[in-house]
C-alpha positions in Angstrom: 0.2 0.1 0.0 1.1 3.4 -0.9 2.1 5.8 2.0 -0.5 8.5 2.4 0.3 11.9 4.0 -2.3 12.3 6.8 -0.8 15.0 8.9 1.9 17.5 10.3 3.4 17.4 13.7 2.3 20.8 15.6 4.3 20.1 18.7 6.3 18.0 20.7 6.4 17.3 24.4 9.9 16.1 25.2 9.0 15.1 28.9 6.3 12.6 28.0 7.6 11.9 24.3 4.2 12.9 22.8 3.9 14.4 19.6 0.8 16.8 18.7 -0.4 16.0 15.1 -2.8 18.1 13.0 -4.8 15.6 10.9 -5.6 15.7 7.3 -7.0 12.4 7.1 -8.6 10.0 9.6 -6.2 7.8 11.9 -7.1 4.8 14.3 -5.7 2.9 17.0 -3.6 0.0 15.5 -2.7 2.0 12.4 1.0 2.0 11.5 2.4 5.5 10.7 5.5 7.0 9.5 7.2 10.3 10.7 9.7 11.8 8.5 11.5 15.4 8.9 15.2 16.6 9.4 17.1 13.2 10.2 14.2 11.4 11.5 12.5 8.8 9.4 10.6 6.0 11.6 7.6 3.8 11.6 5.6 2.8 14.5 2.1 1.2 15.5 -0.3 3.8 16.9 -1.1 2.2 20.4 -3.2 5.1 21.7 -4.7 8.5 20.5 -5.8 11.2 22.6 -7.9 14.4 21.8 -7.8 17.1 24.5 -6.2 14.5 27.3 -9.0 12.0 26.4 -8.3 8.6 25.1 -9.9 7.7 21.7 -9.9 4.9 19.4 -9.9 7.0 16.2 -9.6 10.7 15.0 -10.9 12.5 11.8 -9.8 15.1 9.7 -9.0 18.4 11.4 -8.7 16.9 14.7 -5.5 17.7 16.7 -4.4 14.4 18.5 -1.5 13.4 20.8 0.2 10.1 20.2 3.2 8.6 22.0 6.0 8.4 19.9 9.4 6.2 20.1 11.7 9.1 18.7 12.1 12.9 19.2 10.3 14.8 16.4 9.9 18.3 15.9 7.1 21.0 14.4 6.4 20.4 10.8 7.5 17.0 10.3 5.3 15.1 8.1 3.1 12.0 9.3 2.2 9.3 6.6 0.0 6.4 7.3 1.6 3.0 5.8 
C-alpha cells in the first residue's frame, strides 16, 4: 500500500515523548504511521490516541491529536499512514 500523508506534527512534548499532530485524514488505533523530517524517519504502530487528554479509538480529519512516539520529532515533520 502506498504511503499517504495524513498530518503534520504541530508540537512535541519531550518530557512525555508525545507528538501533537494536526490531522488531514483519519487515523485509528492500530494503524501504522511513518514520521519524517530532518534526520528523522521512523515507523511505529499507533498504540493510543488522545484528543484534549481524552483517550479515543479514532480521530478524523481536522482533529488535533496526541500520540506517544518512540523518537524525538519536531514541529513541521510530516506524518504518513503506511
